N, C-alpha and C positions, 0 to 999 in steps of 0.2 A: 312824955315817955322818956326814959333814960336811954341815951345813945349807946348801942352795943359797942364793945371794944373791938377795934379793927374793922369797923363798918365798911363794907364795900357795897356799892349800889345806892339806891335811894329808898326812902320810906314815904308812903302816901297815906294820909288819913282820908277815909271816905265815910259818908253818912247818907242814909236813905230813909225815906218815910213811906211806909206801905209799898205801893206799886210805883212810886216816883223813881225817875232815873237818878242814880247815885250822884252826889256832888262830892268834890274832894279838893285836896290841896297837897302839894309836895312839901314834906316836912324839912325844916332847916335846923341845923345845930345852933343852939345858943348855950355856950358853955358845954356841960355834959348832957343837956336835955335837947330833945327834938320837939319842935312845935310848928304849928301853922294855924291859920284861921280859915275855916270853910265859909265862903260867902253865900249869901242869899238863902239861909235856912229860915223856915217859918218860925215866928215867935211862939212860945208856949206849946211846942209840938213834940211828940215822942219820936226819936230817931234811933235807928240801930247804927252804931259807930264802930268802925273797924280800922285796922292798920294793914296795909299791904307792903311787902318788901319787893323791890324790883331790881333785877340785874340790868335790864335795859328798859326802854320806855314801854314796850308792849309785852314784856316778859315778867309778870308780877304774880305773886302768890300771897294769899291771905295769911296773915300772921295770927294764927288761931288763938293765941293767948291774949290777944288784944281786941276782943269783940265785946261790946257792951251796949246796953239800952239806956239812953239818957233823954232828958227833957231839955229843950232849949229854954232860955230865960224869956219872960214876957218882954215885949218890945218897949213898953213905957210910952208909946205914942198914942195920941187920942184921935 
């Protein structure tokens, strides 16, 4: 995600699978891009992924333009 100009607060990426509790990470700036890796997602599974913007730790709002449905990659493990 491209970092907004004059960014104040933090952005969090969240992913959830059906009724599972959401998993997430706090995004960090790398140049003009924000990114992070959400750990412990199941391989080859459909997740809803979204971005939240937070003024403070528990004061977050869903960034509605950044909601998508994605599949994780197969793990490659046997």
